[in-house]
C-alpha positions as CSV (number, residue, x, y, z in Angstrom):
1,M,14.7,6.4,-84.4
2,I,18.2,5.5,-83.1
3,E,18.7,1.9,-81.9
4,K,19.3,1.7,-78.2
5,D,22.7,0.1,-78.6
6,V,24.2,2.9,-80.7
7,P,26.6,4.9,-78.5
8,L,26.3,8.7,-78.3
9,S,29.2,9.8,-76.3
10,R,32.3,8.8,-74.4
11,L,30.0,8.1,-71.5
12,D,29.1,4.8,-73.2
13,Q,32.5,3.4,-72.3
14,L,31.6,3.7,-68.6
15,N,27.9,3.0,-68.5
16,P,26.0,2.3,-71.8
17,A,22.7,2.1,-69.7
18,A,22.9,5.8,-69.1
19,D,22.7,6.7,-72.8
20,A,19.9,4.1,-73.2
21,F,18.0,5.7,-70.4
22,L,18.3,9.2,-72.0
23,K,17.1,7.9,-75.4
24,T,14.2,6.1,-73.9
25,A,13.3,9.2,-71.9
26,I,13.2,11.3,-75.0
27,E,10.9,8.8,-76.7
28,T,8.6,8.6,-73.6
29,P,5.7,11.2,-73.3
30,S,5.6,13.5,-70.3
31,P,3.4,16.6,-70.9
32,S,2.9,18.6,-67.7
33,G,0.4,16.7,-65.5
34,Y,0.8,13.5,-67.5
35,E,4.3,12.4,-66.3
36,E,3.4,8.9,-65.1
37,R,5.1,7.0,-68.0
38,I,8.4,8.8,-67.7
39,Q,8.4,8.6,-63.9
40,A,8.0,4.9,-64.1
41,L,11.2,4.8,-66.3
42,V,13.1,7.0,-63.8
43,R,12.2,4.8,-60.9
44,E,13.3,1.6,-62.7
45,Y,16.6,3.1,-63.8
46,I,17.8,4.7,-60.6
47,Q,16.5,2.1,-58.1
48,P,19.7,0.1,-57.9
49,A,21.8,3.1,-57.1
50,A,19.6,4.8,-54.5
51,D,19.0,3.9,-50.9
52,E,15.4,4.9,-51.3
53,V,13.1,6.0,-54.1
54,R,9.8,7.8,-53.3
55,T,7.0,9.1,-55.4
56,D,4.9,11.9,-53.8
57,V,1.2,12.6,-54.4
58,H,2.1,15.3,-56.9
59,G,4.0,12.8,-59.0
60,N,7.6,13.9,-58.2
61,V,10.1,11.0,-58.1
62,M,12.8,11.4,-55.4
63,A,15.9,9.2,-55.6
64,I,17.7,9.4,-52.2
65,V,21.2,8.5,-50.9
66,N,21.8,8.8,-47.2
67,P,18.2,9.6,-46.2
68,A,19.2,9.8,-42.5
69,A,21.8,12.5,-43.0
70,D,21.2,15.9,-41.3
71,T,22.5,17.9,-44.3
72,R,20.2,17.7,-47.3
73,L,21.1,18.5,-50.9
74,M,18.4,18.6,-53.5
75,F,19.0,18.3,-57.2
76,A,15.9,19.3,-59.3
77,G,15.5,18.5,-63.0
78,H,11.9,18.6,-64.4
79,C,10.8,15.7,-66.5
80,D,7.7,17.4,-68.0
81,Q,7.6,18.7,-71.5
82,I,5.3,21.1,-73.3
83,G,2.4,19.4,-75.1
84,M,-1.3,19.7,-76.0
85,L,-4.6,18.5,-74.6
86,V,-7.6,17.4,-76.6
87,T,-10.6,19.7,-76.0
88,Y,-13.0,19.0,-78.9
89,I,-13.8,16.4,-81.6
90,D,-15.8,17.8,-84.5
91,E,-18.4,16.0,-86.6
92,L,-15.8,15.1,-89.2
93,G,-13.5,13.5,-86.7
94,F,-10.9,16.2,-86.5
95,L,-9.4,17.0,-83.0
96,Y,-8.9,20.4,-81.5
97,A,-6.5,21.0,-78.6
98,Q,-5.2,23.6,-76.2
99,T,-1.6,23.9,-75.3
100,I,0.2,22.7,-72.2
101,G,3.1,25.1,-71.7
102,G,4.5,27.8,-74.0
103,W,4.1,27.0,-77.7
104,D,4.8,29.1,-80.8
105,P,1.8,28.0,-83.0
106,Q,4.1,28.4,-86.0
107,Q,6.2,25.5,-84.7
108,L,3.2,23.2,-84.9
109,I,2.1,23.6,-88.5
110,G,2.7,20.4,-90.5
111,Q,4.1,18.4,-87.5
112,R,3.5,14.7,-86.9
113,M,1.7,14.3,-83.5
114,I,0.9,11.5,-81.1
115,V,-2.3,11.4,-79.0
116,W,-1.6,9.4,-75.9
117,T,-4.7,7.5,-75.1
118,K,-5.6,4.9,-72.5
119,T,-5.3,2.1,-75.0
120,G,-2.1,3.3,-76.7
121,P,-0.6,6.0,-78.9
122,I,-2.7,7.3,-81.9
123,P,-0.6,9.0,-84.6
124,G,-1.9,12.1,-86.4
125,S,-0.8,15.3,-88.1
126,I,-1.5,18.9,-87.2
127,A,-2.4,21.1,-90.1
128,R,-4.2,24.2,-91.4
129,K,-5.7,25.3,-94.7
130,P,-3.1,24.9,-97.6
131,I,-1.3,28.0,-98.7
132,H,-3.0,27.8,-102.1
133,L,-6.3,28.5,-100.4
134,L,-5.2,31.3,-98.1
135,N,-6.3,34.8,-99.1
136,D,-3.9,37.7,-99.0
137,A,-4.8,38.7,-95.4
138,E,-4.4,35.1,-94.1
139,R,-1.0,34.8,-95.7
140,K,0.3,37.8,-93.9
141,K,-1.1,36.8,-90.5
142,V,0.6,34.7,-87.9
143,V,-1.5,31.6,-87.4
144,N,-3.6,31.2,-84.3
145,L,-3.9,28.0,-82.4
146,N,-7.7,27.8,-83.1
147,E,-6.9,27.7,-86.8
148,L,-5.1,24.3,-86.4
149,W,-6.5,20.9,-86.0
150,I,-5.2,17.3,-85.6
151,D,-6.1,14.7,-88.2
152,I,-5.9,11.1,-87.0
153,G,-7.6,9.8,-90.1
154,A,-10.9,9.0,-88.5
155,K,-13.9,9.0,-90.8
156,D,-16.2,10.9,-88.4
157,Q,-16.8,12.1,-84.9
158,Q,-18.0,8.7,-83.7
159,A,-14.9,6.9,-85.0
160,A,-12.6,9.4,-83.5
161,S,-14.4,9.3,-80.1
162,E,-13.9,5.6,-80.0
163,L,-10.2,6.1,-79.9
164,V,-9.7,9.5,-78.2
165,R,-11.2,11.1,-75.1
166,I,-11.4,14.7,-74.2
167,G,-8.4,15.4,-72.0
168,D,-6.0,13.0,-73.7
169,P,-2.5,14.5,-73.9
170,V,-0.8,15.1,-77.2
171,T,2.9,15.5,-78.1
172,L,5.0,15.9,-81.1
173,K,6.2,12.6,-82.5
174,L,8.9,11.7,-80.0
175,E,12.1,10.6,-81.6
176,L,15.8,11.3,-81.2
177,T,18.1,12.1,-84.1
178,Q,21.9,11.9,-84.0
179,L,23.5,14.9,-85.7
180,Q,27.2,15.4,-86.4
181,E,29.8,15.1,-83.6
182,D,28.1,14.6,-80.2
183,L,24.9,16.5,-81.0
184,I,21.4,15.0,-80.6
185,S,18.1,16.6,-81.7
186,G,14.5,16.0,-80.9
187,P,11.5,17.3,-78.9
188,G,11.6,17.2,-75.1
189,M,15.3,18.1,-74.6
190,D,13.6,20.7,-72.3
191,N,14.0,19.2,-69.8
192,K,14.5,15.5,-70.0
193,T,18.2,16.3,-70.4
194,G,18.1,18.2,-67.0
195,M,16.2,15.3,-65.4
196,W,18.9,12.9,-66.8
197,V,21.7,15.0,-65.3
198,V,20.3,15.0,-61.8
199,I,19.5,11.3,-61.9
200,E,22.9,10.4,-63.4
201,A,24.7,12.7,-60.9
202,L,23.1,10.8,-58.0
203,R,24.2,7.5,-59.6
204,R,27.8,8.7,-59.8
205,A,27.8,10.4,-56.4
206,A,26.6,7.3,-54.7
207,G,29.9,5.6,-55.4
208,M,31.9,8.5,-54.0
209,A,31.1,7.9,-50.3
210,P,29.0,11.1,-49.8
211,T,28.2,12.2,-46.2
212,C,25.3,14.5,-47.0
213,G,21.8,13.3,-47.9
214,I,21.3,13.6,-51.7
215,Y,17.8,14.0,-53.1
216,S,17.7,13.9,-56.8
217,V,14.2,14.8,-57.9
218,S,12.6,14.3,-61.2
219,T,10.1,17.2,-60.8
220,V,6.8,17.6,-62.5
221,Q,4.8,20.5,-63.9
222,E,7.6,23.0,-64.3
223,E,6.3,24.2,-67.6
224,I,3.0,25.4,-66.0
225,G,4.4,27.2,-63.0
226,L,7.3,25.3,-61.2
227,R,4.7,23.3,-59.3
228,G,6.6,20.1,-58.7
229,A,9.7,21.7,-57.4
230,T,7.7,23.8,-55.0
231,T,6.0,20.8,-53.4
232,A,9.1,18.6,-53.4
233,A,11.3,21.3,-51.8
234,A,8.6,21.8,-49.1
235,S,8.7,18.2,-48.1
236,I,12.5,17.6,-48.4
237,K,13.5,20.9,-46.7
238,P,17.0,21.0,-48.4
239,H,19.8,23.2,-47.1
240,V,21.3,23.4,-50.6
241,G,19.5,23.0,-53.9
242,I,20.7,23.0,-57.5
243,A,18.3,23.1,-60.4
244,V,19.3,21.7,-63.8
245,D,17.4,23.0,-66.8
246,V,18.2,24.0,-70.4
247,T,19.2,27.5,-71.5
248,H,19.3,29.1,-74.9
249,A,22.4,28.3,-76.9
250,T,23.4,31.4,-78.9
251,D,25.8,29.8,-81.4
252,C,23.3,30.1,-84.2
253,P,22.0,32.9,-86.4
254,T,19.8,35.8,-85.3
255,I,20.3,35.6,-81.5
256,D,21.6,38.6,-79.7
257,K,24.7,37.6,-77.7
258,T,24.8,41.0,-76.0
259,Q,21.6,40.1,-74.2
260,Q,21.6,36.3,-74.0
261,G,25.4,35.7,-73.5
262,D,27.8,33.7,-75.6
263,I,26.7,30.2,-75.0
264,K,27.9,27.3,-77.2
265,L,26.9,23.7,-77.6
266,G,29.8,21.4,-76.6
267,S,31.6,24.0,-74.4
268,G,30.2,22.7,-71.2
269,P,27.2,23.3,-68.9
270,V,26.3,26.8,-67.9
271,I,26.7,28.0,-64.3
272,F,24.5,31.0,-63.7
273,R,25.2,34.0,-61.5
274,G,22.6,36.6,-60.3
275,P,20.2,37.3,-57.4
276,N,18.4,33.9,-57.7
277,M,21.7,32.1,-57.1
278,N,23.6,31.8,-53.8
279,P,27.1,33.3,-54.4
280,K,28.9,30.6,-52.4
281,V,27.1,27.8,-54.2
282,V,28.2,29.4,-57.5
283,Q,31.8,29.8,-56.2
284,R,31.9,26.1,-55.1
285,L,30.6,24.9,-58.5
286,V,33.3,27.0,-60.3
287,Q,36.0,25.8,-58.0
288,I,35.1,22.1,-58.6
289,A,34.9,22.6,-62.3
290,D,38.3,24.3,-62.4
291,E,40.0,21.8,-60.2
292,L,38.6,18.8,-62.2
293,R,39.0,20.5,-65.5
294,I,35.3,20.1,-66.3
295,P,34.4,22.5,-69.1
296,Y,31.8,25.1,-68.2
297,Q,30.4,28.4,-69.3
298,M,29.1,31.4,-67.3
299,A,25.8,33.3,-67.7
300,A,23.9,36.0,-65.8
301,A,20.3,36.2,-64.8
302,G,19.2,39.5,-63.3
303,R,15.9,38.4,-61.9
304,A,14.1,35.4,-60.5
305,T,14.6,32.6,-63.0
306,P,11.7,31.0,-64.9
307,N,12.7,27.5,-63.8
308,D,13.0,25.3,-60.7
309,A,15.8,27.4,-59.2
310,N,13.2,30.1,-58.4
311,A,11.0,27.6,-56.4
312,L,14.0,26.2,-54.6
313,Q,15.5,29.5,-53.4
314,I,12.3,30.8,-51.7
315,S,11.1,27.5,-50.3
316,S,10.4,27.6,-46.5
317,G,13.1,29.6,-44.8
318,G,15.2,29.8,-47.9
319,V,17.6,27.5,-49.7
320,A,21.2,28.1,-50.9
321,T,20.5,27.7,-54.6
322,G,22.5,27.1,-57.7
323,L,21.5,26.8,-61.4
324,V,23.3,24.7,-63.9
325,A,22.0,24.7,-67.4
326,I,22.4,22.7,-70.6
327,P,22.8,24.8,-73.8
328,N,19.9,24.1,-76.1
329,R,19.3,25.3,-79.6
330,Y,15.7,25.9,-80.9
331,M,13.9,25.6,-77.5
332,H,10.3,24.5,-77.5
333,S,10.4,23.1,-80.9
334,A,10.5,19.6,-82.6
335,V,14.3,20.0,-83.2
336,E,15.8,21.0,-79.8
337,T,19.5,20.3,-80.1
338,V,22.0,19.6,-77.3
339,S,25.5,18.2,-76.8
340,M,25.9,14.8,-75.1
341,N,29.3,15.9,-73.7
342,D,27.6,18.9,-72.0
343,L,25.3,16.5,-70.3
344,D,28.2,14.3,-69.2
345,S,30.1,17.3,-67.8
346,A,27.0,18.5,-65.9
347,A,26.5,15.2,-64.3
348,E,30.1,15.0,-63.3
349,L,30.1,18.5,-61.8
350,L,27.0,17.8,-59.7
351,A,28.2,14.4,-58.6
352,N,31.4,16.0,-57.2
353,F,29.5,18.8,-55.6
354,A,27.4,16.3,-53.8
355,A,30.5,14.2,-52.8
356,R,32.2,17.2,-51.2
357,L,29.2,18.7,-49.3
358,T,29.5,18.3,-45.5
359,A,27.6,19.5,-42.5
360,E,30.3,22.0,-41.8
361,D,29.7,24.0,-45.0
362,D,28.2,27.4,-44.5
363,F,26.6,29.1,-47.5
364,T,25.5,32.2,-45.7
365,P,26.5,35.1,-48.1
366,S,29.3,37.2,-46.8
367,V,32.0,39.5,-48.2
């Protein structure tokens, strides 16, 4: 675990608290439906910069600047991460769990896990039968989730049940590792990095005398169906919305760039084009990035995106929507890897988009 006072990027020279906020967020559990801990962190961090901070009944946290403004801009970054949920405790004290969100069971074998109970975190390991004891058929088969269990070291069912309840959430051990250059690695980069960007963008934009209403939302339950963004957008009724999520970095072996695009860590956030994105929002993002020399990359999505941009675009009577993404290697694993400079650039891009948005802007598509 990295000490909170170790700098990660050039951003530290401006606001070391922003890096500390990200590190703490990565180490805070937030499985879909169990986001209370991280949302408390979000509220505490952004309160000084916002005119208003709200939490709705769904659990979304909305940081707001200029709440009385007629033109409303919504930034959405989901704070929830994939996880597990305890479903059964056997007579030997081993835990069985179902997944929250999209897991590759192969990623779970041999991982250190944390069960987040009412009384505190309980460490454990997720395992299967050792390879020495697998028969030939078992060795050739992809492991199923029901063949894995969590060992917390309890001596029997009663001992385990005194610590853990059915329905307790489980995550990988949450820790952040500094790699070379400005890269950081750990679980939950999807999408605590996007949440960090929208919250940091509001903090920066608040000092730029914006005239529009800015609603930066740490959304919940994206991993199980874009649920938080759907309800938040319905209540805010934004005119313009930009979602920030991660996207697949392709600068590693075995990924087909012809289908996924040429996306590199450290080359800037990704601005998406396609039917889910309003062309004038895309154009404005590119213009600002070019003018301010903010590095960025382009990518295409030919259908409704599987992230909060989808929910934003079709909310109510429709929202002029953009999607800015953080390149991420090894998504939905214990070693998701991103560039801190990409996060910094994304926050700067969104802050300047917010500062320039006025009531006169028209995002109706036209030739």
